[in-house]
C-alpha positions as CSV (number, residue, x, y, z in Angstrom):
1,X,0.0,0.0,0.0
2,X,1.4,3.3,-0.9
3,X,1.7,6.2,1.5
4,X,-0.8,8.4,-0.4
5,X,-3.6,5.9,-0.1
6,X,-2.7,5.4,3.6
7,X,-2.9,9.1,4.1
8,X,-6.4,9.3,2.6
9,X,-7.7,6.5,4.7
10,X,-6.3,8.0,7.8
11,X,-8.0,11.3,7.0
12,X,-11.3,9.4,6.7
13,X,-10.7,8.0,10.1
14,X,-10.2,4.5,8.8
15,X,-7.6,2.6,10.8
16,X,-5.3,0.5,8.7
17,X,-3.3,-2.5,9.9
18,X,0.0,-2.8,8.2
19,X,2.2,-5.9,8.9
20,X,5.7,-5.1,10.0
21,X,7.2,-6.8,7.0
22,X,4.9,-5.1,4.5
23,X,6.5,-2.6,2.2
24,X,5.1,0.9,2.1
25,X,5.6,2.4,-1.2
26,X,6.4,6.1,-1.5
27,X,4.3,8.0,-4.0
28,X,5.9,9.1,-7.3
29,X,5.0,12.7,-6.5
30,X,4.6,14.5,-3.2
31,X,1.1,14.4,-1.7
32,X,-0.9,17.3,-3.0
33,X,-2.0,19.8,-0.4
34,X,-5.6,19.9,0.7
35,X,-7.9,22.3,-1.0
36,X,-7.6,25.9,0.0
37,X,-9.3,26.6,3.3
38,X,-9.4,22.9,4.3
39,X,-6.5,23.2,6.8
40,X,-4.8,20.3,8.4
41,X,-6.6,17.1,9.4
42,X,-8.7,17.3,12.6
43,X,-6.9,15.9,15.6
44,X,-7.9,15.3,19.2
45,X,-7.8,18.5,21.3
46,X,-7.6,18.5,25.1
47,X,-8.6,14.8,25.2
48,X,-11.8,15.3,23.1
49,X,-12.1,13.2,20.0
50,X,-12.3,15.0,16.6
51,X,-15.6,15.7,15.1
52,X,-16.9,13.3,12.5
53,X,-16.5,14.3,9.0
54,X,-19.2,13.9,6.4
55,X,-17.8,10.6,5.1
56,X,-17.6,9.1,8.5
57,X,-21.0,10.2,9.4
58,X,-22.3,8.4,6.3
59,X,-21.0,5.1,7.6
60,X,-23.9,3.3,9.5
61,X,-23.1,3.0,13.1
62,X,-24.3,-0.6,13.4
63,X,-22.5,-1.3,16.6
64,X,-24.0,1.8,18.3
65,X,-27.5,1.0,17.0
66,X,-27.2,-2.5,18.3
67,X,-26.1,-1.3,21.7
68,X,-28.9,1.3,22.1
69,X,-31.8,-0.6,20.4
70,X,-34.7,-1.5,22.7
71,X,-34.6,-5.2,23.3
72,X,-37.6,-7.2,22.3
73,X,-38.7,-9.5,25.0
74,X,-39.9,-12.9,23.8
75,X,-41.7,-15.7,25.4
76,X,-41.7,-19.2,23.9
77,X,-40.1,-17.7,20.7
78,X,-42.8,-15.1,20.2
79,X,-42.9,-11.4,21.2
80,X,-44.7,-11.0,24.5
81,X,-48.0,-9.0,24.1
82,X,-48.2,-5.7,25.8
83,X,-50.3,-5.8,29.0
84,X,-53.9,-4.9,28.5
85,X,-55.1,-1.8,30.3
86,X,-57.0,-2.5,33.5
87,X,-60.6,-1.4,33.4
88,X,-61.8,0.9,36.2
89,X,-63.8,-0.8,38.9
90,X,-67.5,-0.8,38.5
91,X,-69.5,1.3,40.9
92,X,-70.4,-0.4,44.1
93,X,-73.5,-0.1,46.3
94,X,-75.8,-1.9,43.9
95,X,-79.6,-1.6,44.4
96,X,-79.9,-5.4,44.7
97,X,-83.0,-7.0,46.3
98,X,-85.2,-4.4,47.9
99,X,-87.9,-6.9,49.0
100,X,-89.0,-6.4,52.6
101,X,-87.6,-2.9,52.9
102,X,-89.8,-0.3,54.6
103,X,-89.9,3.3,53.5
104,X,-87.1,4.5,55.7
105,X,-84.8,1.6,54.8
106,X,-85.6,2.0,51.1
107,X,-84.9,5.8,51.3
108,X,-81.5,5.1,53.0
109,X,-80.6,2.5,50.4
110,X,-81.3,5.0,47.6
111,X,-79.4,7.8,49.3
112,X,-76.3,5.6,49.4
113,X,-76.6,4.0,46.0
114,X,-73.6,3.7,43.7
115,X,-75.1,1.1,41.4
116,X,-74.4,3.1,38.2
117,X,-72.3,6.0,37.1
118,X,-75.0,8.6,37.6
119,X,-73.9,8.8,41.2
120,X,-70.7,10.4,40.1
121,X,-72.3,13.7,39.1
122,X,-75.2,14.0,41.4
123,X,-75.7,16.5,44.2
124,X,-78.1,14.2,45.9
125,X,-80.6,11.5,45.1
126,X,-84.2,12.3,44.4
127,X,-86.3,9.6,46.2
128,X,-89.8,10.9,45.7
129,X,-92.3,13.0,47.5
130,X,-96.0,13.0,48.5
131,X,-98.6,11.0,50.3
132,X,-97.4,7.5,51.1
133,X,-101.0,6.4,51.4
134,X,-101.9,7.8,47.9
135,X,-104.1,6.1,45.4
136,X,-102.4,7.8,42.5
137,X,-98.7,7.8,41.5
138,X,-97.1,10.2,39.1
139,X,-93.9,8.9,37.4
140,X,-91.5,11.1,35.4
141,X,-88.2,10.1,33.7
142,X,-85.6,11.6,36.0
143,X,-84.4,14.6,38.0
144,X,-83.3,17.8,36.3
145,X,-80.8,20.3,37.5
146,X,-83.1,22.0,40.0
147,X,-84.4,18.7,41.3
148,X,-80.8,17.6,41.8
149,X,-80.2,20.7,43.9
150,X,-83.4,20.5,46.0
151,X,-83.7,16.7,46.2
152,X,-87.4,16.8,45.2
153,X,-89.0,15.8,41.9
154,X,-90.8,18.2,39.6
155,X,-89.8,21.6,40.9
156,X,-89.5,24.8,38.9
157,X,-91.9,25.8,36.1
158,X,-92.6,22.2,35.1
159,X,-93.4,21.3,38.7
160,X,-95.7,24.3,39.1
161,X,-97.6,23.2,36.0
162,X,-97.8,19.7,37.4
163,X,-99.2,21.0,40.7
164,X,-101.9,22.9,38.7
165,X,-102.8,19.8,36.8
166,X,-103.1,17.8,40.0
167,X,-105.1,20.5,41.7
168,X,-107.6,20.2,38.9
169,X,-108.4,16.7,40.1
170,X,-108.3,17.6,43.8
171,X,-104.8,16.3,44.5
172,X,-101.4,17.6,45.2
173,X,-98.1,17.0,47.0
174,X,-99.3,19.1,49.9
175,X,-103.0,18.3,50.0
176,X,-102.4,14.5,49.6
177,X,-103.8,11.8,47.4
178,X,-100.7,11.6,45.1
179,X,-97.1,10.4,45.3
180,X,-94.6,11.7,42.8
181,X,-91.4,9.9,41.7
182,X,-89.1,9.2,38.7
183,X,-87.8,6.3,36.7
184,X,-84.2,7.1,37.9
185,X,-83.2,8.7,41.2
186,X,-80.1,10.6,40.0
187,X,-79.9,13.3,37.3
188,X,-78.5,12.2,33.9
189,X,-75.9,14.6,32.7
190,X,-77.1,17.2,30.4
191,X,-80.7,16.1,31.0
192,X,-80.2,13.3,28.5
193,X,-82.4,10.2,28.5
194,X,-81.4,7.6,31.1
195,X,-79.5,4.7,29.7
196,X,-80.7,1.1,30.0
197,X,-78.1,0.2,32.7
198,X,-79.1,3.3,34.7
199,X,-82.8,2.3,34.5
200,X,-82.0,-1.2,35.5
201,X,-80.1,0.0,38.5
202,X,-83.1,2.0,39.7
203,X,-85.9,-0.4,38.8
204,X,-85.8,-2.3,42.1
205,X,-86.3,1.0,44.0
206,X,-89.3,2.0,41.9
207,X,-90.8,-1.5,42.1
208,X,-90.6,-1.5,45.9
209,X,-92.1,2.0,46.1
210,X,-95.1,0.8,44.1
211,X,-95.4,-2.3,46.3
212,X,-95.5,-0.1,49.4
213,X,-97.9,2.4,47.8
214,X,-100.4,-0.1,46.2
215,X,-101.9,2.7,44.1
216,X,-105.1,2.4,42.1
217,X,-103.5,4.1,39.1
218,X,-100.2,5.3,37.7
219,X,-99.7,8.2,35.4
220,X,-96.6,8.1,33.2
221,X,-95.5,11.6,32.2
222,X,-93.8,11.7,28.8
223,X,-92.2,9.2,26.4
224,X,-89.3,8.1,28.4
225,X,-91.3,7.3,31.6
226,X,-94.0,5.5,29.5
227,X,-91.6,3.4,27.5
228,X,-89.5,2.4,30.6
229,X,-92.5,1.7,32.8
230,X,-94.3,-0.3,30.2
231,X,-91.1,-1.9,28.7
232,X,-91.9,-0.9,25.2
233,X,-90.4,1.2,22.3
234,X,-93.7,2.4,21.0
235,X,-93.9,6.2,20.5
236,X,-95.9,8.4,22.9
237,X,-98.6,9.0,20.3
238,X,-99.5,5.3,20.3
239,X,-99.2,4.9,24.0
240,X,-101.4,7.9,25.0
241,X,-105.1,7.5,24.8
242,X,-105.5,3.9,25.9
243,X,-105.3,2.0,29.2
244,X,-102.1,0.0,30.1
245,X,-101.1,-2.1,33.1
246,X,-98.0,-2.4,35.1
247,X,-96.4,-5.4,36.8
248,X,-97.9,-8.5,38.4
249,X,-100.4,-6.4,40.2
250,X,-101.7,-5.2,36.9
251,X,-101.9,-1.6,38.1
252,X,-103.7,0.6,35.5
253,X,-101.4,3.0,33.7
254,X,-102.3,6.1,31.8
255,X,-99.8,8.0,29.6
256,X,-99.9,11.7,29.1
257,X,-97.6,14.6,28.1
258,X,-94.8,15.7,30.3
259,X,-95.3,19.2,31.8
260,X,-92.0,20.4,30.3
261,X,-93.5,19.6,26.8
262,X,-96.6,21.5,27.6
263,X,-94.6,24.5,28.4
264,X,-93.2,24.4,24.9
265,X,-96.5,23.3,23.3
266,X,-99.3,25.0,25.3
267,X,-101.8,24.0,22.6
268,X,-101.6,20.4,23.8
269,X,-103.1,21.3,27.3
270,X,-106.6,20.6,26.1
271,X,-105.6,17.0,25.5
272,X,-104.1,16.7,28.9
273,X,-107.3,17.9,30.5
274,X,-109.1,15.0,28.8
275,X,-106.4,12.7,30.2
276,X,-106.9,14.2,33.7
277,X,-110.6,13.5,33.7
278,X,-109.9,9.8,32.8
279,X,-107.2,9.6,35.5
280,X,-109.7,10.8,38.1
281,X,-112.2,8.3,36.9
282,X,-109.6,5.5,37.3
283,X,-108.9,6.3,41.0
284,X,-112.6,6.9,41.8
285,X,-113.5,3.6,40.3
286,X,-115.6,5.1,37.5
287,X,-115.8,3.5,34.1
288,X,-112.9,4.5,31.9
289,X,-113.0,4.2,28.1
290,X,-110.1,2.2,26.6
291,X,-109.6,4.6,23.8
292,X,-109.6,8.4,23.9
293,X,-108.6,11.2,21.5
């Protein structure tokens, strides 16, 4: 190997092994100087290695890549699967079996319920209000924001309209003769419809309330309450105007419009008055037509 080639290789940072007995040929002409401005070859300064040149940087650093690559753990010759994320624990404090609970025990069970995720956003549960000896039960879908704050169903403008409706048939939450509750006991976020798992969590509570009340009739206010109470997907227009029955006791159920809907559509109040007259006939044991307009 001649000294010129050896000089080039050394400038590139390539170490060359030359046996002692090998002849190193001198070049026929002196080594040409580097291009103007290149200066002498880089050397170590103060113990720091020289910076890599472009040619050296182009050489793949296979040894370094091998040393720093993340090892692949294998089991039985196959790559081990990444651990699956652990699902959050389901809410505890399920409603469970409410058979045999009296009013106070049932109310305490509801107040401490964590059977579904609605408990995470509530201010308090909304158990129900009214006469526990009533012959008429009013069922809505669930608490709204004001009900969640006060812990009582049907407050605010919708509640005031409901009170006026009940007063028309000589009943009310203060004067007696009626009990008011909801399908679910906690407010759904954003006042959305309660989900099936949320309804299922609260069903034992409502069932036990109705067992304790033994009413002569139930009024379902609005589509959601009617569909959940009667376990149907039929629209409100088909459910309203005919007599239905609930549970093994076959309690008569009448479906009518929700007070909040009447506030938006006051023209429907005339239909509700017809419903109220039939509801009063139900609880007073008068004959009630199976179909109404």
